[in-house]
PQR file with spaces between the fields and no chain letter, atoms N, CA, C, O and H, PARSE charges and radii, in Angstrom:
ATOM       1  N    MET     1       7.852 -167.503   89.279 -0.4000 1.5000
ATOM       2  CA   MET     1       7.529 -168.712   88.556 -0.0000 2.0000
ATOM       3  C    MET     1       6.720 -168.320   87.324  0.5500 1.7000
ATOM       4  O    MET     1       5.863 -167.439   87.390 -0.5500 1.4000
ATOM       5  N    THR     2       6.994 -168.971   86.213 -0.4000 1.5000
ATOM       6  CA   THR     2       6.251 -168.758   84.981 -0.0000 2.0000
ATOM       7  C    THR     2       5.383 -169.979   84.720  0.5500 1.7000
ATOM       8  O    THR     2       5.846 -171.115   84.818 -0.5500 1.4000
ATOM       9  H    THR     2       7.690 -169.687   86.159  0.4000 1.0000
ATOM      10  N    ILE     3       4.110 -169.733   84.384 -0.4000 1.5000
ATOM      11  CA   ILE     3       3.158 -170.808   84.157 -0.0000 2.0000
ATOM      12  C    ILE     3       2.643 -170.715   82.733  0.5500 1.7000
ATOM      13  O    ILE     3       2.130 -169.675   82.321 -0.5500 1.4000
ATOM      14  H    ILE     3       3.734 -168.810   84.305  0.4000 1.0000
ATOM      15  N    LEU     4       2.779 -171.799   81.978 -0.4000 1.5000
ATOM      16  CA   LEU     4       2.298 -171.867   80.598 -0.0000 2.0000
ATOM      17  C    LEU     4       0.909 -172.490   80.598  0.5500 1.7000
ATOM      18  O    LEU     4       0.714 -173.594   81.108 -0.5500 1.4000
ATOM      19  H    LEU     4       3.196 -172.644   82.312  0.4000 1.0000
ATOM      20  N    VAL     5      -0.050 -171.779   80.026 -0.4000 1.5000
ATOM      21  CA   VAL     5      -1.428 -172.262   79.939 -0.0000 2.0000
ATOM      22  C    VAL     5      -1.767 -172.444   78.470  0.5500 1.7000
ATOM      23  O    VAL     5      -1.741 -171.482   77.702 -0.5500 1.4000
ATOM      24  H    VAL     5       0.108 -170.882   79.613  0.4000 1.0000
ATOM      25  N    THR     6      -2.086 -173.680   78.070 -0.4000 1.5000
ATOM      26  CA   THR     6      -2.445 -173.948   76.682 -0.0000 2.0000
ATOM      27  C    THR     6      -3.956 -173.967   76.537  0.5500 1.7000
ATOM      28  O    THR     6      -4.681 -174.171   77.511 -0.5500 1.4000
ATOM      29  H    THR     6      -2.106 -174.461   78.694  0.4000 1.0000
ATOM      30  N    GLY     7      -4.424 -173.754   75.324 -0.4000 1.5000
ATOM      31  CA   GLY     7      -5.865 -173.713   75.080 -0.0000 2.0000
ATOM      32  C    GLY     7      -6.436 -172.344   75.396  0.5500 1.7000
ATOM      33  O    GLY     7      -7.511 -172.234   75.985 -0.5500 1.4000
ATOM      34  H    GLY     7      -3.835 -173.588   74.533  0.4000 1.0000
ATOM      35  N    ALA     8      -5.719 -171.302   75.006 -0.4000 1.5000
ATOM      36  CA   ALA     8      -6.066 -169.931   75.391 -0.0000 2.0000
ATOM      37  C    ALA     8      -7.417 -169.452   74.891  0.5500 1.7000
ATOM      38  O    ALA     8      -7.936 -168.458   75.398 -0.5500 1.4000
ATOM      39  H    ALA     8      -4.845 -171.392   74.527  0.4000 1.0000
ATOM      40  N    ASN     9      -7.996 -170.123   73.919 -0.4000 1.5000
ATOM      41  CA   ASN     9      -9.290 -169.685   73.402 -0.0000 2.0000
ATOM      42  C    ASN     9     -10.460 -170.404   74.062  0.5500 1.7000
ATOM      43  O    ASN     9     -11.610 -170.200   73.675 -0.5500 1.4000
ATOM      44  H    ASN     9      -7.574 -170.930   73.506  0.4000 1.0000
ATOM      45  N    GLY    10     -10.176 -171.240   75.053 -0.4000 1.5000
ATOM      46  CA   GLY    10     -11.220 -172.003   75.714 -0.0000 2.0000
ATOM      47  C    GLY    10     -11.842 -171.258   76.892  0.5500 1.7000
ATOM      48  O    GLY    10     -11.346 -170.214   77.315 -0.5500 1.4000
ATOM      49  H    GLY    10      -9.241 -171.406   75.367  0.4000 1.0000
ATOM      50  N    GLN    11     -12.919 -171.804   77.403 -0.4000 1.5000
ATOM      51  CA   GLN    11     -13.655 -171.179   78.502 -0.0000 2.0000
ATOM      52  C    GLN    11     -12.826 -171.150   79.789  0.5500 1.7000
ATOM      53  O    GLN    11     -12.797 -170.130   80.477 -0.5500 1.4000
ATOM      54  H    GLN    11     -13.322 -172.652   77.059  0.4000 1.0000
ATOM      55  N    LEU    12     -12.162 -172.240   80.118 -0.4000 1.5000
ATOM      56  CA   LEU    12     -11.365 -172.291   81.338 -0.0000 2.0000
ATOM      57  C    LEU    12     -10.243 -171.257   81.296  0.5500 1.7000
ATOM      58  O    LEU    12      -9.977 -170.576   82.286 -0.5500 1.4000
ATOM      59  H    LEU    12     -12.186 -173.069   79.559  0.4000 1.0000
ATOM      60  N    ASP    13      -9.591 -171.147   80.142 -0.4000 1.5000
ATOM      61  CA   ASP    13      -8.489 -170.197   80.029 -0.0000 2.0000
ATOM      62  C    ASP    13      -8.979 -168.761   80.167  0.5500 1.7000
ATOM      63  O    ASP    13      -8.284 -167.932   80.756 -0.5500 1.4000
ATOM      64  H    ASP    13      -9.807 -171.701   79.338  0.4000 1.0000
ATOM      65  N    ASN    14     -10.138 -168.454   79.648 -0.4000 1.5000
ATOM      66  CA   ASN    14     -10.665 -167.099   79.803 -0.0000 2.0000
ATOM      67  C    ASN    14     -10.854 -166.764   81.275  0.5500 1.7000
ATOM      68  O    ASN    14     -10.594 -165.632   81.683 -0.5500 1.4000
ATOM      69  H    ASN    14     -10.702 -169.128   79.170  0.4000 1.0000
ATOM      70  N    GLU    15     -11.294 -167.710   82.070 -0.4000 1.5000
ATOM      71  CA   GLU    15     -11.435 -167.496   83.509 -0.0000 2.0000
ATOM      72  C    GLU    15     -10.065 -167.390   84.173  0.5500 1.7000
ATOM      73  O    GLU    15      -9.886 -166.604   85.103 -0.5500 1.4000
ATOM      74  H    GLU    15     -11.505 -168.629   81.739  0.4000 1.0000
ATOM      75  N    MET    16      -9.093 -168.181   83.700 -0.4000 1.5000
ATOM      76  CA   MET    16      -7.737 -168.128   84.256 -0.0000 2.0000
ATOM      77  C    MET    16      -7.113 -166.753   84.056  0.5500 1.7000
ATOM      78  O    MET    16      -6.378 -166.276   84.921 -0.5500 1.4000
ATOM      79  H    MET    16      -9.239 -168.820   82.944  0.4000 1.0000
ATOM      80  N    ARG    17      -7.396 -166.116   82.936 -0.4000 1.5000
ATOM      81  CA   ARG    17      -6.862 -164.769   82.688 -0.0000 2.0000
ATOM      82  C    ARG    17      -7.360 -163.788   83.744  0.5500 1.7000
ATOM      83  O    ARG    17      -6.604 -162.940   84.218 -0.5500 1.4000
ATOM      84  H    ARG    17      -7.993 -166.504   82.233  0.4000 1.0000
ATOM      85  N    ILE    18      -8.618 -163.906   84.106 -0.4000 1.5000
ATOM      86  CA   ILE    18      -9.202 -163.017   85.121 -0.0000 2.0000
ATOM      87  C    ILE    18      -8.558 -163.285   86.480  0.5500 1.7000
ATOM      88  O    ILE    18      -8.164 -162.349   87.176 -0.5500 1.4000
ATOM      89  H    ILE    18      -9.232 -164.595   83.721  0.4000 1.0000
ATOM      90  N    VAL    19      -8.453 -164.542   86.853 -0.4000 1.5000
ATOM      91  CA   VAL    19      -7.900 -164.918   88.156 -0.0000 2.0000
ATOM      92  C    VAL    19      -6.417 -164.562   88.264  0.5500 1.7000
ATOM      93  O    VAL    19      -5.952 -164.187   89.340 -0.5500 1.4000
ATOM      94  H    VAL    19      -8.773 -165.302   86.288  0.4000 1.0000
ATOM      95  N    SER    20      -5.675 -164.675   87.170 -0.4000 1.5000
ATOM      96  CA   SER    20      -4.225 -164.479   87.209 -0.0000 2.0000
ATOM      97  C    SER    20      -3.795 -163.014   87.280  0.5500 1.7000
ATOM      98  O    SER    20      -2.625 -162.734   87.542 -0.5500 1.4000
ATOM      99  H    SER    20      -6.053 -164.980   86.296  0.4000 1.0000
ATOM     100  N    LYS    21      -4.698 -162.091   87.056 -0.4000 1.5000
ATOM     101  CA   LYS    21      -4.310 -160.672   87.034 -0.0000 2.0000
ATOM     102  C    LYS    21      -3.673 -160.200   88.335  0.5500 1.7000
ATOM     103  O    LYS    21      -2.757 -159.379   88.299 -0.5500 1.4000
ATOM     104  H    LYS    21      -5.648 -162.318   86.843  0.4000 1.0000
ATOM     105  N    GLY    22      -4.125 -160.689   89.468 -0.4000 1.5000
ATOM     106  CA   GLY    22      -3.562 -160.265   90.740 -0.0000 2.0000
ATOM     107  C    GLY    22      -2.480 -161.186   91.273  0.5500 1.7000
ATOM     108  O    GLY    22      -2.039 -161.033   92.412 -0.5500 1.4000
ATOM     109  H    GLY    22      -4.869 -161.356   89.498  0.4000 1.0000
ATOM     110  N    SER    23      -2.050 -162.138   90.463 -0.4000 1.5000
ATOM     111  CA   SER    23      -1.104 -163.155   90.913 -0.0000 2.0000
ATOM     112  C    SER    23       0.328 -162.652   90.885  0.5500 1.7000
ATOM     113  O    SER    23       0.675 -161.768   90.102 -0.5500 1.4000
ATOM     114  H    SER    23      -2.408 -162.263   89.537  0.4000 1.0000
ATOM     115  N    GLU    24       1.145 -163.218   91.739 -0.4000 1.5000
ATOM     116  CA   GLU    24       2.571 -162.914   91.754 -0.0000 2.0000
ATOM     117  C    GLU    24       3.317 -163.665   90.668  0.5500 1.7000
ATOM     118  O    GLU    24       4.475 -163.353   90.389 -0.5500 1.4000
ATOM     119  H    GLU    24       0.863 -163.937   92.375  0.4000 1.0000
ATOM     120  N    TYR    25       2.669 -164.664   90.039 -0.4000 1.5000
ATOM     121  CA   TYR    25       3.290 -165.475   89.006 -0.0000 2.0000
ATOM     122  C    TYR    25       3.087 -164.864   87.631  0.5500 1.7000
ATOM     123  O    TYR    25       2.159 -164.086   87.414 -0.5500 1.4000
ATOM     124  H    TYR    25       1.729 -164.917   90.266  0.4000 1.0000
ATOM     125  N    LYS    26       3.971 -165.228   86.700 -0.4000 1.5000
ATOM     126  CA   LYS    26       3.848 -164.781   85.311 -0.0000 2.0000
ATOM     127  C    LYS    26       3.159 -165.889   84.523  0.5500 1.7000
ATOM     128  O    LYS    26       3.595 -167.039   84.548 -0.5500 1.4000
ATOM     129  H    LYS    26       4.725 -165.860   86.876  0.4000 1.0000
ATOM     130  N    TYR    27       2.091 -165.543   83.829 -0.4000 1.5000
ATOM     131  CA   TYR    27       1.341 -166.512   83.024 -0.0000 2.0000
ATOM     132  C    TYR    27       1.577 -166.242   81.544  0.5500 1.7000
ATOM     133  O    TYR    27       1.618 -165.091   81.110 -0.5500 1.4000
ATOM     134  H    TYR    27       1.736 -164.609   83.809  0.4000 1.0000
ATOM     135  N    ILE    28       1.730 -167.314   80.777 -0.4000 1.5000
ATOM     136  CA   ILE    28       1.827 -167.236   79.323 -0.0000 2.0000
ATOM     137  C    ILE    28       0.662 -168.047   78.771  0.5500 1.7000
ATOM     138  O    ILE    28       0.558 -169.245   79.030 -0.5500 1.4000
ATOM     139  H    ILE    28       1.697 -168.249   81.130  0.4000 1.0000
ATOM     140  N    PHE    29      -0.214 -167.394   78.009 -0.4000 1.5000
ATOM     141  CA   PHE    29      -1.396 -168.042   77.441 -0.0000 2.0000
ATOM     142  C    PHE    29      -1.159 -168.276   75.960  0.5500 1.7000
ATOM     143  O    PHE    29      -0.738 -167.372   75.238 -0.5500 1.4000
ATOM     144  H    PHE    29      -0.129 -166.420   77.798  0.4000 1.0000
ATOM     145  N    THR    30      -1.434 -169.508   75.507 -0.4000 1.5000
ATOM     146  CA   THR    30      -1.198 -169.853   74.109 -0.0000 2.0000
ATOM     147  C    THR    30      -2.275 -170.811   73.610  0.5500 1.7000
ATOM     148  O    THR    30      -2.936 -171.487   74.399 -0.5500 1.4000
ATOM     149  H    THR    30      -1.775 -170.243   76.094  0.4000 1.0000
ATOM     150  N    ASP    31      -2.438 -170.859   72.301 -0.4000 1.5000
ATOM     151  CA   ASP    31      -3.395 -171.776   71.691 -0.0000 2.0000
ATOM     152  C    ASP    31      -2.948 -172.059   70.261  0.5500 1.7000
ATOM     153  O    ASP    31      -2.089 -171.362   69.719 -0.5500 1.4000
ATOM     154  H    ASP    31      -1.901 -170.310   71.661  0.4000 1.0000
ATOM     155  N    VAL    32      -3.528 -173.068   69.668 -0.4000 1.5000
ATOM     156  CA   VAL    32      -3.225 -173.447   68.294 -0.0000 2.0000
ATOM     157  C    VAL    32      -4.192 -172.716   67.375  0.5500 1.7000
ATOM     158  O    VAL    32      -5.395 -172.662   67.632 -0.5500 1.4000
ATOM     159  H    VAL    32      -4.226 -173.633   70.108  0.4000 1.0000
ATOM     160  N    VAL    33      -3.653 -172.156   66.306 -0.4000 1.5000
ATOM     161  CA   VAL    33      -4.487 -171.503   65.307 -0.0000 2.0000
ATOM     162  C    VAL    33      -4.526 -172.407   64.088  0.5500 1.7000
ATOM     163  O    VAL    33      -3.493 -172.721   63.497 -0.5500 1.4000
ATOM     164  H    VAL    33      -2.676 -172.200   66.097  0.4000 1.0000
ATOM     165  N    GLU    34      -5.739 -172.823   63.720 -0.4000 1.5000
ATOM     166  CA   GLU    34      -5.873 -173.709   62.568 -0.0000 2.0000
ATOM     167  C    GLU    34      -5.798 -172.909   61.278  0.5500 1.7000
ATOM     168  O    GLU    34      -6.273 -171.775   61.215 -0.5500 1.4000
ATOM     169  H    GLU    34      -6.578 -172.568   64.201  0.4000 1.0000
ATOM     170  N    ALA    35      -5.207 -173.494   60.260 -0.4000 1.5000
ATOM     171  CA   ALA    35      -5.103 -172.844   58.950 -0.0000 2.0000
ATOM     172  C    ALA    35      -6.482 -172.795   58.294  0.5500 1.7000
ATOM     173  O    ALA    35      -7.273 -173.733   58.402 -0.5500 1.4000
ATOM     174  H    ALA    35      -4.821 -174.416   60.311  0.4000 1.0000
ATOM     175  N    SER    36      -6.751 -171.687   57.616 -0.4000 1.5000
ATOM     176  CA   SER    36      -8.032 -171.575   56.911 -0.0000 2.0000
ATOM     177  C    SER    36      -7.979 -172.413   55.631  0.5500 1.7000
ATOM     178  O    SER    36      -6.907 -172.833   55.197 -0.5500 1.4000
ATOM     179  H    SER    36      -6.109 -170.926   57.528  0.4000 1.0000
ATOM     180  N    GLU    37      -9.140 -172.646   55.039 -0.4000 1.5000
ATOM     181  CA   GLU    37      -9.200 -173.438   53.820 -0.0000 2.0000
ATOM     182  C    GLU    37      -8.433 -172.779   52.694  0.5500 1.7000
ATOM     183  O    GLU    37      -7.887 -173.470   51.834 -0.5500 1.4000
ATOM     184  H    GLU    37     -10.011 -172.304   55.391  0.4000 1.0000
ATOM     185  N    GLU    38      -8.379 -171.454   52.680 -0.4000 1.5000
ATOM     186  CA   GLU    38      -7.676 -170.734   51.623 -0.0000 2.0000
ATOM     187  C    GLU    38      -6.165 -170.974   51.694  0.5500 1.7000
ATOM     188  O    GLU    38      -5.490 -171.002   50.665 -0.5500 1.4000
ATOM     189  H    GLU    38      -8.823 -170.893   53.379  0.4000 1.0000
ATOM     190  N    SER    39      -5.642 -171.147   52.903 -0.4000 1.5000
ATOM     191  CA   SER    39      -4.195 -171.293   53.032 -0.0000 2.0000
ATOM     192  C    SER    39      -3.755 -172.752   53.062  0.5500 1.7000
ATOM     193  O    SER    39      -2.555 -173.026   53.075 -0.5500 1.4000
ATOM     194  H    SER    39      -6.191 -171.124   53.739  0.4000 1.0000
ATOM     195  N    SER    40      -4.689 -173.688   53.073 -0.4000 1.5000
ATOM     196  CA   SER    40      -4.307 -175.107   53.095 -0.0000 2.0000
ATOM     197  C    SER    40      -3.842 -175.554   51.729  0.5500 1.7000
ATOM     198  O    SER    40      -4.225 -174.985   50.707 -0.5500 1.4000
ATOM     199  H    SER    40      -5.664 -173.466   53.062  0.4000 1.0000
ATOM     200  N    VAL    41      -3.023 -176.566   51.723 -0.4000 1.5000
ATOM     201  CA   VAL    41      -2.431 -177.079   50.488 -0.0000 2.0000
ATOM     202  C    VAL    41      -3.128 -178.370   50.095  0.5500 1.7000
ATOM     203  O    VAL    41      -3.272 -179.275   50.916 -0.5500 1.4000
ATOM     204  H    VAL    41      -2.712 -177.028   52.553  0.4000 1.0000
ATOM     205  N    SER    42      -3.561 -178.460   48.845 -0.4000 1.5000
ATOM     206  CA   SER    42      -4.182 -179.678   48.330 -0.0000 2.0000
ATOM     207  C    SER    42      -3.141 -180.483   47.582  0.5500 1.7000
ATOM     208  O    SER    42      -2.358 -179.937   46.805 -0.5500 1.4000
ATOM     209  H    SER    42      -3.444 -177.724   48.177  0.4000 1.0000
ATOM     210  N    ILE    43      -3.137 -181.792   47.821 -0.4000 1.5000
ATOM     211  CA   ILE    43      -2.171 -182.654   47.123 -0.0000 2.0000
ATOM     212  C    ILE    43      -2.921 -183.638   46.261  0.5500 1.7000
ATOM     213  O    ILE    43      -2.306 -184.462   45.584 -0.5500 1.4000
ATOM     214  H    ILE    43      -3.774 -182.235   48.452  0.4000 1.0000
């Protein structure tokens, strides 16, 4: 089974990474990366 975990930069997800290391399941950790002010577009 594959489990998708969102919010990879949060506190809960950091603990999930530790717990999942010995698991029989495959975990995919992901999070949203916000654009910096330099790369944002002004209209």
